[in-house]
C-alpha positions as CSV (number, residue, x, y, z in Angstrom):
1,X,113.1,-4.1,94.9
2,X,115.2,-1.8,93.7
3,X,114.3,0.8,91.2
4,X,114.9,-1.2,88.0
5,X,113.5,-4.2,88.8
6,X,110.1,-5.4,87.3
7,X,107.1,-6.9,89.0
8,X,106.4,-10.6,88.4
9,X,102.6,-11.0,87.7
10,X,101.1,-15.0,87.1
11,X,98.8,-14.8,84.3
12,X,95.4,-16.3,85.7
13,X,96.4,-16.9,88.3
14,X,98.5,-20.2,88.4
15,X,100.8,-21.6,85.8
16,X,99.0,-25.2,84.8
17,X,101.2,-26.8,82.6
18,X,103.2,-27.7,84.8
19,X,101.0,-27.1,88.3
20,X,102.9,-25.3,90.2
21,X,103.3,-25.6,94.1
22,X,103.0,-21.7,96.2
23,X,106.8,-23.2,97.0
24,X,107.6,-23.6,93.3
25,X,105.4,-20.1,92.4
26,X,108.4,-17.8,94.9
27,X,111.5,-20.3,93.4
28,X,110.2,-18.9,89.6
29,X,109.6,-15.5,90.6
30,X,113.2,-15.4,92.8
31,X,114.9,-16.7,89.5
32,X,113.2,-14.3,87.6
33,X,113.9,-11.5,89.7
34,X,118.2,-12.9,89.5
35,X,117.5,-13.1,85.6
36,X,116.5,-9.3,85.1
37,X,119.1,-8.5,87.0
38,X,121.8,-9.7,84.7
39,X,122.6,-13.0,86.7
40,X,123.4,-15.9,84.3
41,X,122.1,-19.0,85.4
42,X,122.8,-22.4,85.4
43,X,121.8,-24.1,81.4
44,X,119.7,-26.6,81.0
45,X,118.9,-29.0,78.5
46,X,117.0,-27.8,75.1
47,X,113.7,-27.3,76.0
48,X,111.0,-30.2,75.0
49,X,108.9,-28.8,71.8
50,X,106.0,-29.7,73.3
51,X,106.4,-27.2,76.1
52,X,107.2,-24.5,73.4
53,X,104.2,-25.2,71.5
54,X,102.1,-24.9,74.8
55,X,104.0,-21.7,75.7
56,X,103.4,-20.3,72.2
57,X,99.5,-21.0,72.6
58,X,99.5,-19.1,76.0
59,X,101.3,-16.4,75.1
60,X,98.5,-16.3,71.9
61,X,95.5,-16.4,74.3
62,X,96.9,-13.7,76.7
63,X,97.4,-11.4,74.1
64,X,93.8,-12.2,72.6
65,X,92.4,-11.7,75.2
66,X,94.2,-8.2,76.0
67,X,93.7,-6.8,72.4
68,X,89.7,-8.2,72.8
């Protein structure tokens, strides 16, 4: 890790939607690190609305738990 890198933290210990295997968590962390370092990754199709809504719900729950 470089001095400008940020630590990656999995909220609540695991991602449940969709389920992530240990290998998938490692790959996701690796890709997040590449993004933090400014690399442009290959674009994918638009994210489905139900996935965006689920992520927004998790973010609201996380923020609520931190402020509670």
